[in-house]
C-alpha positions in Angstrom: -71.8 -132.1 -46.6 -68.3 -131.1 -46.3 -67.2 -127.4 -47.0 -65.7 -128.5 -50.3 -68.8 -130.2 -51.5 -71.3 -127.5 -51.1 -73.4 -126.0 -53.9 -71.3 -123.1 -55.2 -73.0 -119.8 -55.9 -71.5 -116.8 -57.4 -71.3 -114.2 -54.8 -72.2 -111.6 -57.3 -75.2 -113.3 -59.0 -78.7 -113.7 -57.4 -78.9 -116.9 -55.5 -80.8 -119.8 -57.3 -84.2 -120.9 -56.0 -84.2 -123.8 -53.8 -87.2 -126.2 -54.3 -88.5 -128.8 -51.6 -86.6 -131.6 -52.8 -83.3 -129.5 -53.1 -83.8 -128.3 -49.4 -84.4 -131.8 -48.3 -81.3 -133.1 -50.1 -79.2 -130.3 -48.7 -80.5 -130.8 -45.2 -79.8 -134.7 -45.3 -76.1 -133.8 -46.5 -75.6 -131.2 -43.9 -73.3 -131.9 -40.9 -74.8 -132.3 -37.5 -71.8 -130.8 -35.8 -70.8 -127.0 -36.2 -67.6 -125.2 -35.8 -66.5 -122.5 -33.3 -67.5 -119.7 -35.8 -71.1 -121.1 -35.5 -71.4 -121.3 -31.9 -73.4 -117.9 -31.6 -75.7 -119.1 -34.4 -76.5 -122.2 -32.6 -80.4 -121.5 -32.2 -83.1 -123.6 -33.2 -85.7 -120.8 -33.4 -85.4 -117.4 -35.1 -83.0 -114.9 -33.3 -81.4 -111.7 -34.4 -78.0 -112.2 -35.9 -75.5 -111.7 -33.1 -73.8 -108.1 -33.0 -70.3 -108.4 -34.2 -70.8 -111.7 -36.0 -68.6 -111.9 -39.1 -70.9 -112.1 -42.0 -68.1 -113.3 -44.4 -68.2 -116.7 -42.6 -71.6 -117.7 -44.1 -72.2 -118.2 -48.0 -75.7 -117.8 -49.4 -76.3 -121.0 -51.4 -80.0 -120.3 -52.3 -83.3 -118.5 -52.1 -86.6 -120.1 -50.8 -88.6 -117.2 -52.4 -90.6 -118.2 -55.4 -88.9 -116.8 -58.5 -91.2 -114.9 -61.0 -92.0 -117.1 -64.0 -89.5 -116.6 -67.0 -88.2 -113.4 -65.6 -91.9 -111.7 -65.4 -91.0 -109.7 -62.3 -93.7 -107.1 -63.2 -96.6 -109.7 -62.9 -95.1 -111.5 -59.9 -97.2 -111.6 -56.7 -95.9 -110.4 -53.4 -95.0 -113.1 -51.1 -97.7 -113.8 -48.3 -97.3 -112.5 -44.7 -99.3 -115.4 -43.4 -97.3 -117.9 -41.2 -97.8 -121.8 -41.2 -98.5 -123.2 -37.7 -100.8 -126.1 -38.0 -99.6 -127.4 -34.6 -100.1 -124.4 -32.7 -96.7 -123.1 -32.9 -95.4 -119.4 -33.4 -92.7 -117.6 -35.3 -90.5 -118.0 -32.2 -91.3 -121.5 -31.5 -88.2 -124.0 -31.8 -90.4 -126.5 -33.4 -92.1 -124.3 -35.7 -92.4 -125.8 -39.1 -90.1 -124.5 -42.0 -92.8 -123.6 -44.5 -91.2 -122.3 -47.8 -94.4 -120.8 -49.1 -95.3 -119.1 -45.9 -93.6 -116.0 -44.0 -91.0 -115.7 -43.0 -89.5 -118.4 -45.1 -90.9 -117.1 -48.4 -88.4 -114.3 -47.9 -85.4 -116.3 -46.5 -82.2 -117.6 -48.0 -80.2 -120.7 -47.1 -76.7 -120.0 -45.8 -73.9 -122.3 -45.2 -70.9 -122.0 -42.8 -67.7 -121.7 -44.9 -66.0 -123.5 -42.1 -68.2 -126.6 -41.2 -70.9 -126.6 -43.8 -73.7 -126.2 -41.4 -76.9 -124.7 -42.7 -78.8 -121.6 -41.7 -81.9 -119.7 -42.9 -81.8 -115.8 -42.8 -84.1 -113.2 -43.6 -84.4 -109.4 -42.7 -87.1 -108.2 -40.6 -88.0 -104.4 -41.6 -89.7 -102.4 -38.8 -90.8 -98.8 -39.1 -87.4 -97.6 -37.7 -85.2 -100.6 -37.8 -83.9 -103.4 -39.8 -83.2 -106.8 -38.1 -81.3 -109.6 -39.6 -82.8 -112.8 -38.2 -81.1 -116.3 -38.4 -82.1 -119.8 -37.6 -80.4 -123.2 -37.7 -81.8 -125.2 -40.7 -83.3 -128.4 -39.3 -84.4 -130.5 -42.2 -86.9 -132.4 -39.9 -89.0 -129.3 -39.6 -89.3 -128.8 -43.4 -92.8 -129.0 -44.4 -94.6 -129.3 -47.8 -96.8 -126.5 -47.9 -97.3 -126.5 -51.6 -93.9 -125.1 -53.0 
Protein backbone atom coordinates (compact mmCIF):
# COMPACT_ATOMS: atom_id res chain seq x y z
CA UNK A 1 0.00 0.00 0.00
CA UNK A 2 1.58 3.26 -0.98
CA UNK A 3 1.28 6.31 1.18
CA UNK A 4 -1.13 7.76 -1.36
CA UNK A 5 -3.44 4.73 -1.48
CA UNK A 6 -4.07 4.30 2.23
CA UNK A 7 -7.46 4.45 3.86
CA UNK A 8 -8.06 8.04 4.69
CA UNK A 9 -9.47 8.90 8.06
CA UNK A 10 -10.48 12.30 9.28
CA UNK A 11 -8.09 13.31 12.00
CA UNK A 12 -10.96 14.74 14.04
CA UNK A 13 -13.57 12.00 13.57
CA UNK A 14 -13.32 8.76 15.56
CA UNK A 15 -11.47 6.10 13.59
CA UNK A 16 -13.64 3.46 11.91
CA UNK A 17 -13.93 -0.07 13.27
CA UNK A 18 -11.76 -2.53 11.34
CA UNK A 19 -13.14 -6.05 11.04
CA UNK A 20 -11.01 -9.13 10.45
CA UNK A 21 -11.41 -9.09 6.65
CA UNK A 22 -10.38 -5.43 6.48
CA UNK A 23 -7.38 -6.04 8.74
CA UNK A 24 -6.27 -8.92 6.51
CA UNK A 25 -6.66 -6.82 3.35
CA UNK A 26 -4.75 -3.89 4.84
CA UNK A 27 -1.99 -6.20 6.04
CA UNK A 28 -1.68 -7.86 2.63
CA UNK A 29 -1.40 -4.48 0.91
CA UNK A 30 1.06 -2.96 3.39
CA UNK A 31 4.69 -2.51 2.31
CA UNK A 32 7.33 -4.90 3.62
CA UNK A 33 9.96 -2.16 3.89
CA UNK A 34 9.88 0.75 6.26
CA UNK A 35 11.37 4.20 6.06
CA UNK A 36 13.98 5.92 8.20
CA UNK A 37 11.25 7.52 10.35
CA UNK A 38 9.93 4.04 11.24
CA UNK A 39 13.26 2.47 12.20
CA UNK A 40 12.72 3.14 15.95
CA UNK A 41 9.36 1.34 15.70
CA UNK A 42 10.70 -1.81 14.03
CA UNK A 43 9.65 -4.13 16.86
CA UNK A 44 7.76 -7.39 16.34
CA UNK A 45 6.43 -7.38 19.92
CA UNK A 46 4.88 -4.70 22.10
CA UNK A 47 7.29 -1.97 23.19
CA UNK A 48 6.93 1.48 24.67
CA UNK A 49 6.72 4.19 22.05
CA UNK A 50 10.25 5.65 21.94
CA UNK A 51 10.71 8.95 23.78
CA UNK A 52 10.99 11.80 21.35
CA UNK A 53 9.24 9.92 18.53
CA UNK A 54 7.29 12.32 16.31
CA UNK A 55 3.69 11.14 16.69
CA UNK A 56 2.69 13.19 13.65
CA UNK A 57 4.52 10.71 11.40
CA UNK A 58 1.71 8.18 12.00
CA UNK A 59 -1.94 8.39 10.96
CA UNK A 60 -4.66 6.48 12.81
CA UNK A 61 -6.64 4.55 10.20
CA UNK A 62 -8.89 2.40 12.36
CA UNK A 63 -9.94 0.90 15.63
CA UNK A 64 -9.90 -2.78 16.58
CA UNK A 65 -12.30 -2.26 19.48
CA UNK A 66 -15.78 -3.59 18.83
CA UNK A 67 -18.12 -0.60 18.58
CA UNK A 68 -21.37 -0.31 20.51
CA UNK A 69 -24.34 -1.36 18.40
CA UNK A 70 -26.14 1.51 16.72
CA UNK A 71 -24.61 4.07 19.04
CA UNK A 72 -25.82 2.27 22.18
CA UNK A 73 -22.80 3.21 24.30
CA UNK A 74 -24.85 2.99 27.50
CA UNK A 75 -25.33 -0.78 27.11
CA UNK A 76 -21.93 -1.54 25.59
CA UNK A 77 -19.84 -4.13 27.37
CA UNK A 78 -16.38 -3.38 28.64
CA UNK A 79 -13.62 -5.05 26.56
CA UNK A 80 -12.14 -8.15 28.17
CA UNK A 81 -8.78 -8.01 29.89
CA UNK A 82 -8.12 -11.66 28.99
CA UNK A 83 -5.33 -12.36 26.54
CA UNK A 84 -5.31 -15.02 23.82
CA UNK A 85 -2.26 -17.32 23.80
CA UNK A 86 -3.22 -20.85 22.68
CA UNK A 87 0.39 -21.66 21.70
CA UNK A 88 1.90 -20.68 25.06
CA UNK A 89 3.03 -17.21 24.04
CA UNK A 90 2.61 -14.16 26.28
CA UNK A 91 1.94 -10.44 25.83
CA UNK A 92 5.60 -9.62 25.11
CA UNK A 93 6.22 -12.53 22.72
CA UNK A 94 7.27 -11.60 19.20
CA UNK A 95 5.04 -14.38 17.85
CA UNK A 96 2.03 -13.62 20.07
CA UNK A 97 -1.16 -13.79 18.01
CA UNK A 98 -2.98 -10.61 17.08
CA UNK A 99 -6.42 -11.44 18.48
CA UNK A 100 -8.77 -8.46 17.95
CA UNK A 101 -11.31 -9.48 20.62
CA UNK A 102 -8.71 -10.04 23.33
CA UNK A 103 -6.47 -7.73 25.33
CA UNK A 104 -4.66 -5.57 24.46
CA UNK A 105 -5.82 -5.64 20.82
CA UNK A 106 -9.43 -4.93 21.77
CA UNK A 107 -8.21 -1.53 22.97
CA UNK A 108 -5.84 -0.93 20.07
CA UNK A 109 -5.84 1.16 16.96
CA UNK A 110 -4.15 0.57 13.62
CA UNK A 111 -1.75 3.31 12.57
CA UNK A 112 0.02 3.89 9.28
CA UNK A 113 3.31 5.62 8.57
CA UNK A 114 2.70 8.78 6.59
CA UNK A 115 6.08 8.24 4.95
CA UNK A 116 6.22 4.58 3.91
CA UNK A 117 2.75 3.16 4.62
CA UNK A 118 3.96 0.60 7.17
CA UNK A 119 1.28 -0.48 9.66
CA UNK A 120 1.53 -0.50 13.44
CA UNK A 121 -0.76 -1.31 16.35
CA UNK A 122 -0.92 1.08 19.29
CA UNK A 123 -2.64 1.12 22.65
CA UNK A 124 -2.19 2.95 25.94
CA UNK A 125 -1.35 1.03 29.09
CA UNK A 126 -2.75 2.77 32.16
CA UNK A 127 -0.95 2.05 35.43
CA UNK A 128 -1.55 3.45 38.88
CA UNK A 129 0.91 6.30 38.44
CA UNK A 130 1.80 6.21 34.78
CA UNK A 131 0.53 6.03 31.25
CA UNK A 132 2.59 4.15 28.65
CA UNK A 133 1.93 4.28 24.93
CA UNK A 134 2.78 0.90 23.41
CA UNK A 135 3.41 0.07 19.79
CA UNK A 136 3.90 -3.09 17.75
CA UNK A 137 4.52 -3.70 14.05
CA UNK A 138 1.36 -5.13 12.47
CA UNK A 139 2.29 -8.56 11.14
CA UNK A 140 -0.75 -9.87 9.25
CA UNK A 141 0.63 -13.40 9.53
CA UNK A 142 -0.09 -13.27 13.28
CA UNK A 143 -3.71 -12.16 12.86
CA UNK A 144 -6.14 -14.79 14.19
CA UNK A 145 -9.88 -15.22 14.00
CA UNK A 146 -10.85 -15.12 17.66
CA UNK A 147 -14.52 -14.51 16.95
CA UNK A 148 -14.43 -10.89 15.83
